[in-house]
C-alpha positions in Angstrom: 16.3 -57.7 -39.6 18.9 -58.1 -36.8 20.9 -55.5 -35.0 24.3 -56.6 -33.4 26.3 -53.8 -31.5 30.0 -53.9 -29.9 33.0 -51.9 -29.0 36.6 -52.1 -29.7 39.8 -50.4 -28.6 42.1 -49.5 -31.2 45.9 -49.2 -30.7 49.1 -48.1 -32.3 48.9 -51.8 -34.5 46.5 -52.7 -36.8 43.5 -53.9 -34.6 41.1 -56.3 -35.5 37.5 -54.4 -35.0 34.9 -57.0 -36.8 35.0 -59.9 -39.2 31.4 -60.6 -41.0 31.0 -64.2 -40.5 27.3 -64.1 -41.6 27.5 -65.5 -45.0 25.7 -62.4 -46.3 26.7 -58.7 -47.0 26.6 -56.4 -43.6 26.4 -52.7 -43.3 28.3 -51.3 -40.3 28.4 -48.3 -38.8 31.2 -47.2 -36.9 31.6 -44.1 -34.1 34.7 -42.7 -32.4 34.2 -40.9 -29.3 34.4 -37.0 -29.6 37.6 -35.7 -27.8 39.8 -38.7 -28.9 42.4 -39.5 -31.7 41.5 -40.1 -35.6 41.2 -43.5 -36.0 42.7 -45.1 -39.6 40.2 -48.0 -40.8 41.3 -50.4 -43.5 42.6 -54.2 -43.9 45.1 -56.1 -41.9 48.0 -54.0 -42.9 46.5 -50.5 -42.5 48.9 -47.7 -41.3 48.3 -44.1 -40.2 49.5 -43.0 -43.5 47.1 -45.0 -45.7 43.8 -46.1 -43.8 40.6 -44.2 -44.2 40.4 -41.5 -41.4 37.7 -41.7 -39.1 37.8 -38.2 -37.2 36.5 -38.2 -33.6 32.9 -37.6 -32.9 32.0 -38.9 -36.4 28.5 -39.4 -36.2 27.8 -42.5 -38.5 30.8 -44.1 -41.0 28.8 -46.6 -42.9 31.0 -49.6 -43.9 29.9 -52.6 -46.3 31.3 -56.0 -45.5 31.0 -58.6 -47.6 31.4 -62.4 -46.3 34.7 -63.0 -44.3 35.6 -59.3 -45.2 37.7 -57.7 -41.8 37.7 -54.3 -40.6 40.6 -53.1 -38.9 41.9 -50.1 -37.1 44.8 -47.8 -36.1 45.6 -44.9 -34.3 49.2 -42.9 -33.9 49.1 -42.8 -30.2 47.9 -44.8 -27.4 44.5 -46.3 -27.6 41.0 -45.0 -29.0 37.6 -46.5 -28.1 35.3 -47.3 -31.1 31.8 -48.3 -30.8 29.6 -50.1 -33.6 26.4 -51.6 -34.7 25.8 -53.7 -37.6 22.5 -54.1 -39.6 
């Protein structure tokens, strides 16, 4: 098994976090730092009104990504840093 890690800064428009180019299903674990903003996750058209809410400080939000799936995020104001690992 290989593990990939990375970071993304989510803004007030749908921000690409990761695309699965591996050819197989990948499990992604997303973390937003404590003290920041809630990040809303979804597809390329994600909005703060319809995305899956990732509250700051959530320790482990698992996301299953199939080949060519892309995960996007958005915040209500300014920016929010995320970190992730992929297994």
